[in-house]
C-alpha positions in Angstrom: 86.2 49.9 21.4 88.1 53.2 21.5 91.4 52.4 23.2 92.2 54.4 26.3 95.7 55.1 25.1 94.3 57.0 22.1 92.3 59.5 24.2 93.5 62.9 25.4 91.2 64.6 27.8 90.9 68.4 27.6 90.6 70.4 30.8 88.7 73.5 29.6 86.7 75.1 32.5 84.4 77.1 30.2 83.1 76.5 26.7 82.0 79.6 24.8 79.3 77.5 23.3 78.3 75.2 26.2 79.2 77.3 29.3 80.6 75.9 32.6 82.1 72.5 32.1 83.6 71.6 35.4 80.4 72.2 37.3 82.1 72.2 40.7 84.1 69.1 40.1 87.7 69.0 41.3 89.9 69.0 38.2 92.9 67.7 40.1 91.0 64.7 41.3 89.6 64.1 37.8 93.2 64.2 36.4 94.4 61.6 38.9 91.5 59.3 38.0 92.2 59.7 34.3 95.8 58.8 34.8 94.8 55.7 36.7 92.4 54.9 33.8 95.3 54.9 31.4 94.5 57.7 29.0 97.2 58.9 26.6 97.6 62.4 28.0 95.9 65.6 29.2 95.6 69.0 27.8 95.0 72.1 29.9 93.6 75.4 28.6 95.2 78.4 30.2 93.4 81.1 28.3 91.3 82.9 30.8 89.1 85.5 29.0 87.1 83.1 26.9 87.8 79.6 28.3 88.3 80.3 32.0 91.7 78.6 32.1 94.8 79.6 34.1 98.4 78.8 34.6 97.4 77.9 38.2 95.2 75.1 36.8 98.1 73.9 34.6 100.6 73.9 37.4 98.1 72.0 39.6 97.5 69.3 37.1 101.1 68.9 36.2 101.9 68.5 39.8 99.4 65.7 40.2 100.1 63.4 37.3 103.0 61.9 35.4 101.1 61.9 32.2 102.3 64.2 29.4 100.4 67.5 29.7 99.8 69.9 26.8 99.3 73.6 27.4 96.6 75.0 25.2 96.5 78.8 24.8 97.2 81.5 22.2 100.9 81.3 22.4 102.5 84.5 21.0 106.0 84.9 22.3 109.1 83.0 23.5 108.3 84.2 27.0 105.1 82.1 26.8 107.2 79.0 26.1 109.4 79.6 29.1 106.2 80.1 31.1 104.9 76.8 29.9 108.1 74.9 30.9 108.1 76.5 34.3 104.5 75.4 34.8 105.5 71.8 34.3 103.9 71.1 30.9 105.6 68.8 28.5 103.9 70.1 25.4 102.5 73.4 23.9 99.9 74.1 21.3 100.9 76.3 18.4 97.8 77.4 16.3 98.8 78.1 12.7 96.0 80.7 12.3 96.9 82.7 15.4 100.6 82.2 16.2 102.9 84.9 14.9 106.4 83.7 13.9 105.2 80.1 14.3 108.3 78.5 12.7 110.6 80.3 15.2 108.4 79.4 18.1 108.2 75.8 16.9 112.0 75.5 16.8 112.3 77.3 20.2 109.8 75.0 21.9 111.9 72.0 20.8 115.0 73.6 22.1 113.3 74.0 25.5 112.3 70.4 25.6 108.6 70.8 24.8 106.8 68.8 22.2 104.9 71.3 19.9 101.5 70.3 18.6 100.8 72.4 15.5 97.1 73.0 15.1 95.4 73.3 11.7 91.9 73.8 10.4 92.3 74.3 6.7 94.3 72.7 3.8 96.4 75.8 3.6 97.3 75.5 7.3 98.2 71.9 6.8 100.7 72.9 4.1 102.2 75.4 6.6 102.5 72.6 9.2 104.2 70.3 6.6 106.6 73.0 5.5 107.7 73.4 9.2 108.3 69.7 9.5 105.7 69.3 12.2 105.7 65.9 13.8 102.6 66.2 15.8 99.6 67.9 14.1 96.2 68.6 15.7 93.3 68.9 13.3 90.7 71.2 14.9 87.4 70.2 13.5 86.0 73.6 14.6 87.2 77.1 13.9 89.2 78.5 16.7 89.0 82.0 15.3 85.2 81.8 16.0 86.1 80.3 19.5 84.9 76.9 18.3 81.2 78.0 18.3 80.6 76.4 14.9 79.3 72.9 14.3 82.4 71.4 12.9 82.6 67.6 12.8 85.3 64.9 12.5 84.6 65.0 8.7 87.2 67.7 8.7 89.8 65.4 10.2 89.0 62.7 7.7 89.4 65.2 4.8 92.6 67.0 6.0 94.4 63.9 7.2 94.8 63.0 3.5 97.1 66.0 3.2 99.1 65.4 6.3 102.8 64.1 6.3 102.9 60.4 6.4 105.2 60.4 9.5 103.2 62.9 11.5 101.2 61.9 14.6 97.7 63.2 14.1 95.3 64.3 16.8 91.6 65.0 16.0 90.4 67.8 18.2 86.9 69.3 19.0 83.5 68.3 17.7 83.9 64.7 19.1 80.5 64.2 20.7 80.5 60.4 21.3 82.0 57.0 20.7 81.0 57.0 17.0 82.8 60.3 16.4 85.9 59.1 18.0 85.9 55.9 16.1 85.3 57.7 12.8 88.3 59.9 13.4 90.5 57.0 14.3 89.3 54.9 11.4 90.0 57.9 9.2 93.6 57.8 10.1 94.0 59.9 13.3 96.4 58.5 15.9 94.5 60.0 18.9 91.4 62.0 19.7 91.2 65.0 22.0 87.9 65.1 23.9 86.8 67.9 26.1 83.2 69.1 26.2 81.6 65.7 25.7 83.6 64.2 28.5 82.8 66.9 31.0 79.1 66.9 30.0 79.1 63.2 31.0 78.3 61.9 27.5 81.7 60.3 26.8 82.9 57.1 28.4 86.5 55.8 28.5 86.4 52.1 27.7 
């Protein structure tokens, strides 16, 4: 059984690969139900052009739950971090492949009281995360540069986790289609799994 407190649900309105995910459902109501169910946390995509997210969605969900909420976007500047704090999020995603001056933004996010999740997809990016002293590392099983349209699987988590710092909290992200995928990531050493598309398509159950 996949423990509820190892699951993070991703609120991403649109998947470039799978289209509309919310399908008319109220994300605030879903957030409340997930909190009652005992999930570990929520992540909210705020990038609008490709994923249909918004700061309004982030503010709304942060206002509805006491769970830790992670902001997912292509963070570029210190102003983005202040914006994240003001929206009520507790964490922020910093993508190694796409975040300029990531070390500086990592340090600044901690100063602002945010928990930074450093996202990696390759062995080289894992080395960057290690050199920064990252304490929470997200392993994206898919390629964010291709907007996650590829067919990456949890096998990437299982491989890359061998290179991770021993004291880091590891989150396996994307490409988790069902219970077996989630269990494989956890058995491979991940501390939590982030599930988005599969949950919203109704194929993932929280046990």
